[in-house]
DRENVEX-231675 format. One record per residue (C-alpha): residue number from 0; x, y, z. Coordinates in steps of 0.5 Angstrom, whole numbers. Example, Ala and Ser with C-alpha at 12.3 -4.5 7.8 and 13.67 -1.06 7.14 Angstrom:
<recs>
<rec><num>0</num><east>25</east><north>-9</north><up>16</up></rec>
<rec><num>1</num><east>27</east><north>-2</north><up>14</up></rec>
</recs>
This chain:
<recs>
<rec><num>0</num><east>0</east><north>0</north><up>0</up></rec>
<rec><num>1</num><east>3</east><north>7</north><up>-2</up></rec>
<rec><num>2</num><east>3</east><north>12</north><up>3</up></rec>
<rec><num>3</num><east>3</east><north>20</north><up>1</up></rec>
<rec><num>4</num><east>4</east><north>26</north><up>5</up></rec>
<rec><num>5</num><east>4</east><north>33</north><up>3</up></rec>
<rec><num>6</num><east>9</east><north>38</north><up>6</up></rec>
<rec><num>7</num><east>8</east><north>46</north><up>6</up></rec>
<rec><num>8</num><east>15</east><north>49</north><up>7</up></rec>
<rec><num>9</num><east>15</east><north>57</north><up>7</up></rec>
<rec><num>10</num><east>20</east><north>61</north><up>4</up></rec>
<rec><num>11</num><east>26</east><north>61</north><up>9</up></rec>
<rec><num>12</num><east>24</east><north>55</north><up>13</up></rec>
<rec><num>13</num><east>28</east><north>49</north><up>13</up></rec>
<rec><num>14</num><east>25</east><north>42</north><up>14</up></rec>
<rec><num>15</num><east>28</east><north>35</north><up>16</up></rec>
<rec><num>16</num><east>26</east><north>30</north><up>11</up></rec>
<rec><num>17</num><east>24</east><north>24</north><up>11</up></rec>
<rec><num>18</num><east>18</east><north>25</north><up>16</up></rec>
<rec><num>19</num><east>15</east><north>18</north><up>18</up></rec>
<rec><num>20</num><east>18</east><north>11</north><up>17</up></rec>
<rec><num>21</num><east>19</east><north>8</north><up>10</up></rec>
<rec><num>22</num><east>22</east><north>1</north><up>9</up></rec>
<rec><num>23</num><east>26</east><north>2</north><up>3</up></rec>
<rec><num>24</num><east>26</east><north>9</north><up>0</up></rec>
<rec><num>25</num><east>21</east><north>16</north><up>-1</up></rec>
<rec><num>26</num><east>19</east><north>19</north><up>-7</up></rec>
<rec><num>27</num><east>20</east><north>26</north><up>-7</up></rec>
<rec><num>28</num><east>16</east><north>30</north><up>-12</up></rec>
<rec><num>29</num><east>15</east><north>38</north><up>-12</up></rec>
<rec><num>30</num><east>8</east><north>40</north><up>-13</up></rec>
<rec><num>31</num><east>9</east><north>48</north><up>-13</up></rec>
<rec><num>32</num><east>15</east><north>53</north><up>-11</up></rec>
<rec><num>33</num><east>22</east><north>53</north><up>-11</up></rec>
<rec><num>34</num><east>28</east><north>51</north><up>-6</up></rec>
<rec><num>35</num><east>34</east><north>47</north><up>-4</up></rec>
<rec><num>36</num><east>34</east><north>40</north><up>-3</up></rec>
<rec><num>37</num><east>41</east><north>37</north><up>1</up></rec>
<rec><num>38</num><east>42</east><north>30</north><up>2</up></rec>
<rec><num>39</num><east>47</east><north>29</north><up>7</up></rec>
<rec><num>40</num><east>50</east><north>23</north><up>4</up></rec>
<rec><num>41</num><east>52</east><north>28</north><up>-2</up></rec>
<rec><num>42</num><east>56</east><north>35</north><up>-1</up></rec>
<rec><num>43</num><east>52</east><north>39</north><up>-5</up></rec>
<rec><num>44</num><east>45</east><north>42</north><up>-5</up></rec>
<rec><num>45</num><east>40</east><north>41</north><up>-11</up></rec>
<rec><num>46</num><east>36</east><north>47</north><up>-13</up></rec>
<rec><num>47</num><east>29</east><north>44</north><up>-13</up></rec>
<rec><num>48</num><east>23</east><north>47</north><up>-18</up></rec>
<rec><num>49</num><east>16</east><north>45</north><up>-19</up></rec>
<rec><num>50</num><east>15</east><north>38</north><up>-23</up></rec>
<rec><num>51</num><east>22</east><north>36</north><up>-20</up></rec>
<rec><num>52</num><east>22</east><north>29</north><up>-17</up></rec>
<rec><num>53</num><east>28</east><north>25</north><up>-13</up></rec>
<rec><num>54</num><east>28</east><north>18</north><up>-9</up></rec>
<rec><num>55</num><east>31</east><north>19</north><up>-2</up></rec>
<rec><num>56</num><east>34</east><north>12</north><up>0</up></rec>
<rec><num>57</num><east>32</east><north>10</north><up>7</up></rec>
<rec><num>58</num><east>38</east><north>12</north><up>12</up></rec>
<rec><num>59</num><east>39</east><north>18</north><up>8</up></rec>
<rec><num>60</num><east>37</east><north>24</north><up>12</up></rec>
<rec><num>61</num><east>35</east><north>31</north><up>8</up></rec>
<rec><num>62</num><east>33</east><north>38</north><up>9</up></rec>
<rec><num>63</num><east>29</east><north>42</north><up>5</up></rec>
<rec><num>64</num><east>30</east><north>50</north><up>5</up></rec>
<rec><num>65</num><east>24</east><north>54</north><up>1</up></rec>
<rec><num>66</num><east>27</east><north>59</north><up>-3</up></rec>
<rec><num>67</num><east>19</east><north>61</north><up>-5</up></rec>
<rec><num>68</num><east>13</east><north>57</north><up>-1</up></rec>
<rec><num>69</num><east>13</east><north>50</north><up>-3</up></rec>
<rec><num>70</num><east>9</east><north>44</north><up>-3</up></rec>
<rec><num>71</num><east>12</east><north>37</north><up>-4</up></rec>
<rec><num>72</num><east>9</east><north>30</north><up>-4</up></rec>
<rec><num>73</num><east>13</east><north>24</north><up>-1</up></rec>
<rec><num>74</num><east>11</east><north>17</north><up>-3</up></rec>
<rec><num>75</num><east>13</east><north>11</north><up>0</up></rec>
</recs>
């Protein structure tokens, strides 16, 4: 069964991801806005815009920082 969670991130706000538990990975989809995703296993942050999608593996911790107000969806 697939779990979905929508998260709003305001401009200038930082959120820690993933929220909750997943056995393998999270699928990240930016529905609105723009910001930066930093996966701790990688040294660089990635610019995220509406329509972008990423996979966050279990054990990876990520932060999402809003450049504009964002709405993202996490699925596992």
